[in-house]
C-alpha positions in Angstrom: 0.0 0.0 0.0 0.9 3.7 -0.1 1.8 5.5 3.0 2.1 9.3 2.7 2.5 8.8 -1.1 5.3 6.2 -0.8 4.9 2.5 -1.8 6.0 0.6 1.4 6.0 -3.2 0.8 5.1 -6.0 -1.6 1.4 -6.2 -2.3 -0.6 -8.3 0.2 -4.2 -9.4 -0.3 -5.4 -9.1 3.3 -6.2 -5.4 4.0 -7.2 -5.9 7.6 -8.7 -8.5 10.0 -11.3 -8.4 12.7 -11.1 -10.0 16.1 -12.0 -13.4 14.7 -9.4 -13.3 11.9 -11.9 -12.3 9.3 -11.0 -10.3 6.2 -11.9 -6.5 6.4 -12.1 -4.5 3.1 -10.7 -1.0 2.9 -13.2 1.8 2.4 -12.9 3.8 -0.8 -11.4 7.2 -0.4 -12.3 9.3 -3.5 -16.0 10.0 -3.4 -16.8 12.9 -5.8 -19.6 12.6 -8.3 -20.1 13.5 -12.0 -23.4 15.2 -12.4 -25.2 16.7 -15.4 -24.5 20.3 -14.4 -21.4 19.8 -12.2 -23.4 20.3 -8.9 -22.1 18.3 -5.9 -23.3 14.7 -5.6 -24.2 12.8 -2.4 -20.6 12.9 -1.3 -17.4 14.9 -2.1 -17.2 18.3 -3.9 -18.8 19.6 -7.0 -17.3 20.8 -10.3 -17.4 17.5 -12.2 -19.8 18.2 -15.0 -20.8 15.6 -17.5 -18.9 16.0 -20.7 -18.1 13.6 -23.5 -14.4 12.6 -23.5 -13.6 14.3 -20.2 -13.6 11.2 -17.9 -11.6 8.0 -18.2 -12.3 4.7 -16.5 -9.4 2.5 -15.3 -10.4 -1.1 -14.7 -9.1 -4.7 -14.1 -11.1 -7.4 -15.9 -10.3 -9.8 -13.1 -12.0 -7.5 -10.6 -15.8 -7.9 -9.9 -16.1 -4.3 -8.6 -14.5 -2.9 -11.7 -16.6 -5.1 -13.9 -19.7 -3.6 -12.3 -18.8 -0.2 -13.8 -18.0 -1.8 -17.2 -21.5 -3.3 -17.3 -23.2 -0.1 -16.4 -21.1 1.8 -18.9 -22.2 -0.6 -21.6 -25.9 -0.7 -20.6 -26.1 3.1 -20.5 -24.4 3.5 -23.9 -21.5 5.5 -22.6 -18.7 3.9 -24.5 -18.4 7.0 -26.7 -18.3 9.4 -23.7 -16.0 7.5 -21.3 -12.9 5.7 -22.6 -11.3 2.8 -20.7 -7.8 1.5 -19.8 -7.4 -2.1 -18.6 -4.6 -3.2 -16.3 -2.8 -6.5 -16.6 -4.5 -9.4 -14.8 -1.6 -10.6 -12.7 -1.0 -8.7 -9.5 2.6 -7.6 -9.0 4.6 -6.7 -5.9 3.4 -3.1 -6.6 -0.2 -4.0 -7.3 -2.0 -3.4 -10.5 0.3 -2.8 -13.5 -0.3 -1.4 -17.0 1.2 -3.4 -19.9 0.9 -5.4 -23.1 -0.7 -8.6 -21.8 -3.4 -9.6 -24.2 -6.6 -7.7 -23.4 -4.7 -5.2 -21.2 -3.4 -1.7 -22.1 -0.5 0.6 -21.5 -1.5 3.8 -19.8 -1.4 6.2 -22.8 -3.4 8.8 -20.9 -1.1 9.4 -18.0 2.0 7.3 -18.7 1.8 5.4 -15.5 3.4 2.0 -15.0 1.4 1.1 -11.9 -2.0 2.1 -10.7 -0.6 3.5 -7.4 1.1 6.2 -9.5 -2.3 7.6 -10.4 -3.2 7.8 -6.8 -0.2 9.8 -5.9 -0.7 12.0 -8.9 -4.2 12.8 -7.5 -2.9 13.1 -4.0 0.9 13.2 -3.4 0.4 12.3 0.3 -2.2 9.5 -0.3 -2.2 6.7 2.3 -4.1 3.5 1.4 -4.4 0.8 -1.3 -4.5 1.6 -5.0 -7.7 -0.1 -6.0 -9.8 -0.3 -9.2 -12.1 0.9 -10.6 -10.9 4.5 -10.9 -12.9 7.2 -12.6 -10.4 9.9 -13.7 -11.0 13.5 -14.7 -8.7 14.3 -17.6 -9.4 18.1 -17.3 -8.4 18.4 -13.6 -5.9 15.5 -13.6 -7.4 13.8 -10.6 -9.5 10.9 -9.4 -13.2 11.6 -9.3 -14.2 8.4 -7.6 -12.9 4.9 -6.8 -16.0 3.3 -5.4 -17.7 1.0 -7.9 -21.2 1.5 -6.3 -20.9 5.2 -6.8 -19.6 4.9 -10.4 -22.5 2.6 -11.4 -25.0 5.2 -10.1 -23.1 8.0 -11.8 -23.3 6.2 -15.1 -27.0 5.6 -14.6 -28.0 9.3 -14.0 -24.9 11.5 -13.7 -24.2 11.8 -17.5 -27.6 13.2 -18.4 -28.3 13.3 -22.1 -25.0 11.5 -22.9 -26.4 8.2 -21.6 -29.3 6.1 -22.8 -32.6 7.3 -21.3 -34.4 4.0 -21.9 -32.3 2.1 -19.5 -32.7 2.8 -15.7 -30.6 0.6 -13.5 -32.0 2.2 -10.3 -35.6 3.0 -11.0 -37.4 4.9 -8.2 -40.2 2.4 -7.9 -37.6 -0.4 -7.1 -35.0 1.4 -5.1 -36.1 0.1 -1.7 -36.0 -3.5 -3.0 -32.7 -3.0 -4.8 -31.2 -1.5 -1.6 -32.4 -4.4 0.5 -31.0 -7.0 -2.0 -27.7 -5.2 -2.1 -27.5 -5.1 1.7 -28.0 -8.9 1.8 -26.0 -10.0 -1.2 -22.9 -7.8 -0.6 -21.7 -9.1 2.8 -22.8 -12.7 2.3 -21.8 -13.3 -1.3 -20.0 -10.5 -3.1 -17.6 -9.9 -0.2 -18.4 -13.3 1.4 -16.2 -15.1 -1.1 -13.3 -12.8 -0.2 -14.0 -13.3 3.5 -13.7 -17.0 2.9 -10.6 -16.8 0.7 -8.6 -14.4 2.8 -9.7 -15.6 6.2 -6.8 -16.1 8.6 -8.5 -18.5 11.0 -10.6 -21.6 10.5 -13.5 -20.1 12.4 -13.6 -17.0 10.1 -13.4 -19.2 7.0 -16.2 -21.5 8.0 -18.4 -18.6 9.0 -18.0 -16.9 5.6 -18.3 -20.2 3.8 -21.6 -20.9 5.4 -22.9 -17.5 4.5 -21.8 -17.8 0.9 -23.8 -21.0 0.3 -26.8 -19.9 2.4 -27.0 -16.8 0.1 -26.7 -18.9 -3.0 -29.4 -21.3 -1.8 -31.7 -18.3 -1.2 -31.0 -16.8 -4.6 -31.6 -20.2 -6.3 -35.1 -20.4 -4.7 -35.8 -16.8 -5.6 -34.9 -17.2 -9.3 -36.6 -20.6 -9.6 -39.9 -18.9 -8.7 -39.7 -15.8 -10.9 -37.4 -13.7 -13.1 -36.0 -13.4 -15.6 -34.0 -11.0 -13.4 -33.9 -10.5 -9.6 -36.7 -7.9 -9.6 -38.7 -8.9 -12.7 -38.5 -8.2 -16.4 -35.8 -5.5 -16.3 -32.2 -5.8 -15.4 -31.2 -3.5 -12.5 -28.2 -2.6 -10.4 -28.9 -5.6 -8.2 -28.4 -7.9 -11.2 -25.0 -6.2 -12.0 -23.8 -6.8 -8.4 -24.9 -10.5 -8.4 -23.7 -11.3 -11.9 -20.1 -10.3 -11.4 -19.7 -12.7 -8.5 -21.6 -15.6 -10.2 -19.5 -15.4 -13.4 -16.3 -15.7 -11.4 -17.4 -18.4 -9.0 -16.7 -21.7 -10.7 -13.5 -20.4 -12.4 -11.9 -18.8 -9.3 -13.8 -18.7 -6.0 -14.6 -22.4 -6.0 -10.9 -23.2 -6.1 -8.6 -20.4 -5.0 -11.1 -19.1 -2.3 -12.1 -22.6 -1.1 -15.8 -22.0 -1.7 -16.1 -25.6 -2.9 -19.4 -27.0 -1.4 -21.1 -26.5 -4.8 -20.5 -24.8 -8.1 -22.9 -22.4 -9.8 -23.2 -25.1 -12.5 -24.9 -27.2 -9.8 -27.7 -24.7 -9.3 -30.2 -24.9 -12.2 -31.9 -21.5 -11.7 -28.7 -19.6 -11.1 -27.1 -21.2 -14.1 -30.1 -20.2 -16.3 -29.9 -16.7 -14.8 -26.2 -16.4 -15.6 -27.0 -17.3 -19.2 -29.7 -14.7 -19.4 -27.5 -11.9 -18.2 -24.7 -13.0 -20.6 -27.2 -12.8 -23.4 -28.0 -9.1 -22.8 -26.3 -7.3 -25.7 -22.8 -6.1 -24.8 -22.4 -7.7 -21.5 -20.5 -10.9 -22.5 -17.7 -8.7 -23.8 -17.2 -7.3 -20.2 -16.2 -10.8 -19.1 -12.6 -12.1 -19.8 -12.2 -15.6 -18.4 -8.4 -15.6 -19.0 -7.9 -12.4 -17.0 -10.2 -13.8 -14.2 -8.2 -17.0 -13.8 -4.8 -15.5 -14.3 -5.5 -12.7 -11.9 -6.9 -14.7 -9.0 -4.3 -17.4 -9.3 -1.5 -14.8 -9.3 -2.1 -14.0 -5.6 1.1 -15.3 -4.1 -0.3 -15.6 -0.6 -2.9 -18.2 -1.9 -1.0 -19.7 -4.8 2.8 -19.4 -4.3 3.7 -21.3 -7.5 1.5 -19.1 -9.7 0.2 -22.1 -11.7 -3.1 -21.3 -13.4 -5.5 -24.3 -13.7 -6.5 -25.4 -17.1 -10.1 -26.0 -16.2 -12.9 -25.9 -15.4 -15.0 -26.5 -18.5 -17.8 -23.9 -18.3 -20.8 -24.2 -20.5 -21.3 -20.4 -20.9 -17.6 -20.0 -21.9 
């Protein structure tokens, strides 16, 4: 991580632990918002008006949080307005790196080698981890926001007429239900797989493991009785949040994170749901199975040899 703008040690996956040895995720630190007129958003300062070509999105295709933003960008038709740069999938001793690995990019915008260099460009005294996604303001030369949940909602409403008006990922009539689903799915599944994978005690691992599969069982029952999406006929923000974990589960979490009670392929309704989301125009191209596997299996603390498994055979892939 960075301490007062200086990189201090080799990258480590565990950001913090609780009293039980459970994984604790760092809170995002840049929380400004793009709005149609540049007015302040729910957090941070104002001055970030929606303009085509002004903002740039840095992502990792391994990362579910970054992939949320790629999905929202695609669904809202913002590819023309917000360009992207993809980091290499394998984590280095200095974290995310730009380069020439297939499907990745060099940083032609800022000329950085590592993601942490963008953080110190935005704040020379930054202390914390250099995470993705990052929404960058090319005019002011700084980070607008590095919280995926915020960026998804910015793409939904913050870009005004630049975005598709016929797609609403957070419709007013469903917000209470979306918020309730998010509050349930995030700790038990989205972050639950990480809590299992990065647990430092047996108790913390087993607790997270149980919550992951209890959540999957609940979602299987929910989707077996309705659909096609979590809240009916239209895909919403809640589906984006669920999908990015499901699509990585059999390829990575089942193995490297020891979430091996069942695969998503063993759940009929969840498998069918996964196929339906993948069939939404443009969303399949936000998924890169090679980056996902190579990225997770590059985590030295979990896989010291760096060997990437050849399998599994996935029907959707």
